[in-house]
Structures are given as C-alpha cells and as structure tokens.
Steps between C-alpha positions, in 0.01 A plus 500: 500500500732313254695720273353328185156602601588854575663539170229348291241779506308385192382198695343699776137419598392866452630516149250238378221773535424851394337596819495416866153528683627543853295456822582736781390388849716205593700512173669840510427605863318428810319803628769766517786254502673430168571123432876471505661494163183566303593853368847371378334202336277731292766767435487634149756384247523472123208259468156620371268328751205726600446495866141528608404523857175315548336520840171347631513772787243772395581725808750728325530702171746405223682818582532407867610150424768613250632743767521229752674270264752782409569558872576133547748497211294372199486672164125577468285763335121559548431362148665169595261448806182308436267462784183298586324835570552602138380160366185526736426842369523393147259216561253721657528758214425221251169401679363832627368811353730817518449673833353213682543482873753244629529439873859485618623252743867590511741797476471840350742376225252227408232768477733717276518207248122484496474871430772479224260257293211745523305350793397666828652353824294515818543373856137499621164512332141574602204313348625465151765220476817567298550323178798317627727417789884490457708347778878535538742464804502771758633483850211744601212284372254450790165342577309809381666480155423131463140554613446780249625275226281209618197728480590588145567148395172372644336768286656370182821700451774359289796378716858522380792396728843628417645169624431216738848449666418346841822633650743797440865456579660768695821546714335332794348198321163430337218750568139467382475585120206639302372142454429473875283805477335371175424175693309707761303686245432166306352357815285809571365539145488136358658644192818430300711780361668538164865495575752738317828384645702188472428209450232638283588633150413873509808635682754284313335582172522864586880457574549313164340789308722761680806275435413479129583124489376154607862384524496539871596313817292551809709514818332466846498340839144348509377196326143596542529846332812539304557149371130423454468829329781422260338171412164671443632727235744253347834635626805344648579580857777506769404435873749670732518357856525839658127548606194293561518176315742213582636191318284279730186655345602361168481146622126455446440813289257484199647559160372868484731584804824343345760771389740461214796572733573535861784685661623616842532853392460745202867485413430171328359710218861588407628139463400196279216299649564130598320291233200283586548145595254248343533238767370710791235327716214748555454365848868595580479840317564723802802295613637470148479875443660573838797261419551657143495840646771403752708354231458803269520805728392821351325348205134432415395152472259397221196335634345412168634561147487855383433613139871561459588149590227356281639697204 
C-alpha cells in the first residue's frame, strides 16, 4: 500500500461512518475458518466506530456468536451481536398475545429468543394449532419438523422466517441455507412468510437502534441480502468479494443490488476509497470494477457516488 495512503488516516473509508454493520458468514469467516486478514482489518484503534455484528443466521445465540468471534480474533461482545432470531422474535411479540404458542422450526437458541419475548415455544401440537410458526436455520431440521409446520400454516398460523438465504457459506463451500428449507415449506403450505432478516428491514433496523446512529455502513458478501438490505433501509454499503457474490453478478443487477463500494477484502475499510467514475458503461460494469480493483490494490472502489462525495 502506498505510504501516502497509510499515513492519511482521516481519509479512511470507515471514518466516514459512526458504525459498521458487519455480516458474518462469508464476510468475517466461513464456517469455523476465519477469512484471512479480517480480524486485523477490524482491530480497534483510536476511532469511534461502533462495530455491530449483524447475522441472518438464526441458529446460535448472541452469546455463542460473540464467543465464536472472539475465538477467531475479533473484538466482540454479546451486546454487539444482532441476530435474525432476535428480530423474528420481536416481530412475533408485536403481533401475538403474551404467552401464545409458537411452533419452532430451528434450534433451541431460536426457541430461547421466543421465550425471552414472553411467548411459549413448542415443537409439536395436538388438535389446537399454534398462533405462529417461526423458522430459522438448523442442520437438524428434518421432514417431521417441516410437516408439523405445514399443518400449522394450513390451519392459519402466522409464519415468520428468520431469513431466506438460499445458501450458507462454510469451509467446504455453499451449503443449503434457511431459504432452501423455507422454499420447501412454502411449496407445502401455499403460504408466504414474513421475513425478519436481510434484505428486509427488521434486522438492520434493530442493529441501527442498538448502534444508536443511522450513520452506518453495511458490510457484507451477498448482493441479495446485505446490499439489497442496505438499500432497503437507505444505508450505504460495501460488498467484499470473500463470500458468495461476484463481480460478474453486478453486470445485469437491478439497482437495488448495487453497492456503494466493492473491495477484495475488509482491509479496504482502512484506506481511502477510489472515487466513482462518471463515464462507466453499465454493460461493462463488472470488467470496469475488476480493472479498477487491480489498479488500486487494497482499496475499495466506489460503484456509485456516496453521500460523502456528493457533499
């Protein structure tokens, strides 16, 4: 990295914001494997950005997620972790009477979030259908779980899905995500769920409340969750090419999938972004961005003008 960039800390991308809303899977780690350089890129210094760890994965508690992040070298506390399970539980509590039965399709940690908002988690029911079904990722979800949920949905239960990610990045590649299981239940029930996670607003809005500011940058690896979610709630975003989405996907992407910045890694947060170019041909966007990333190693490339540039 050129010495002039290293020394000019006030121009860093991260310093344009009061908070960073960080995706986890594919952005900070893949399964149990940390993404190289990610902890160092987010290492604490004298800046005051609030780091919020915002995950669509509803399978683990905030405490467990924070412990995992700490083991991988990230600075993380339970209060800095915001999960789609928490957002889903909040949506349920807003629409159901206290103590209502909620059928859980997911982990015990998802059930614990339902309990925390004053509702009663169940796994099976007899005759009387539960008031709602909540569905989050679990590697142990089986046909019997989906069947129980289908019976409840056919009987009129409210349906909240923690997220609809089709795939889940891990150290081996892309595994089926919660969205794949939601698709099976959608087919079986002829119903559509209310979705708590990205790209829908509830999860990111919860993170903004926790951060105490709307001056935030969404950082993630997926156009269809992180970037679309940022655009949904009116935030700027950074797409990192360490997980699911690729530059080629930007070629024909609709406007809601276009990030503010794109970078090869998280370390681009610590350097000035490359300004937007007004003469870029949208049909050559992927090739143009690839070329600009090659010519500016380590830096984020601006895809479209940010608020800082407009000012």
